[in-house]
N, C-alpha and C positions, 0 to 999 in steps of 0.2 A: 846332221840333223837327215832323214831322209826328205825326197821327195816330191810332189802330190802325186805323178805317178808309181813311186813305190808305195806310197802310202794303201794309194788303190789297189795296189798288187799283193800288200798285207792284207785287204779286206777282200777282194777276190778271190786267195789261199785259204781263210777260215770257213767260203760259204756266204758270207755278206754281200748282202746289195752296197751297191756304194751311194753313196747322199751326200750331196752338198756337209749335212752338219757333223758324219762321222769323220769324215776327212779333217775336217776345221777343229773335231774337237781333237783326234788324234794328233794332228800336229803342232795343238798346245800342248799336250802332255810329252810330246814331244819337247818341246820349245823350254818348257817349264816344270822340269818333272821337281816329284813330290809337291805338286800344285795341289788345293784344296777346290772345290766345287765349283765356288764364287768365283775364283783367280782363275779357274778354265772357263767356266763363263763370261765374264772381262774377256780374254784373250780371242774367244770363240766371236765374241758381240762386235773386236777390231775388222774380224773378216766376214761376217753375215749379221750385221747390225738387226738383222729381224728374227734371231733364232731364238725361241724361245727358252726358261730356265726348262720345261720336259724332256722340249730336242735334245738339250745336254745330257739330261740326267737317265733319260733312255737310251742315249748312243755312249755314257761311259756305263749302263751296265751292260749291256751287249757287247761292247766290246771286251772289258771287263770278264764278262762267262766266256767271251770267243779264246781268251786269251792272249790278247794282243794290249791289254793296257793290265795292270796288279794294281789293285786297290789295298792299300794300309791303313790302321787306324794307329797307332802308336798309343798307352794308355793318357787320356786327358787329352784328346788333339780331335778332332775333324776330320772324315775319313780326307787321303788324301793316295794321289793318282801316280804313277810314273809307268815309263815304256819298257824300263828293265824287267822282260820277264824269262820264266824257264831256266835261269842260272840257283835261283833259290839263296842270293842275298841277303844280308840284313843290316841293319839300318843304325847307327848313333844319331841320339835325340838331346838336342840341349836342354838342359834344364830350362834356362834365363829366358830364353828370347825365341826357343825350339824349333831350328834350324836341324835339316835332317838331311843326312850326309849315306851315301852306300859305303857298304864296306862288305865287303870278298870274305868269304869260308877262310877261316884259318890256316888249314891242310890241305891239299888236294881237294877233290870233287866231290863236294857239299859232302862233307863228311857228319854234319849234324844231322843227318837221314839216315845213322845207324847209330839208335835208342840200344841204349844198354838195354833198356827192355819193353821192347815193344806192346806189351798189354794185349797181345794181339791184333794190333793196328797194322793193316799197310799204308807207311807212312808216306806222303808225298811229298811233304812241302813243311820246314821248322823255321818257326819264327823267331829269328833272336833280337833285341833291340838292345840296342848299347845306352846306357843317359848318363849323363855327365855335362861339362859346357865345352860347346865352343871355342874354338883359340880368339875370337873377339872379344866373350862374354867371358872367358878366363884371362885374359890380357886388362881387363877391365879392375876384375875381384884383387888383382893381384898390383893393381895401382892403388 
């Protein structure tokens, strides 16, 4: 978990103004990976009770656009946010409880960015979602 000073440096590093809501949102995303907006709002309000929904939404949008936060939205789920950016990792999603876990690319450095036929696209990201049951849900079903 980065310190407040490190989070402020991340913001400055992408030429963003350091604000209390932005630092609080970054802190919440680092502390609670794969959280939805409502969960992030709750975490931010523990630190900044007066922060508005709009300030959190705006911060998430700005941080995502700057590449400090990644937004994912598995089919049938609300948008979720994570601080692990830039490595093109993937996700496993539990069909039962909705838990989400990070999954590294299978071989080497982001091999999924090399499509068999790119159809003329310049590919810079691939999104793979593995669906199944998490360990807790699969153990419940097997008993």
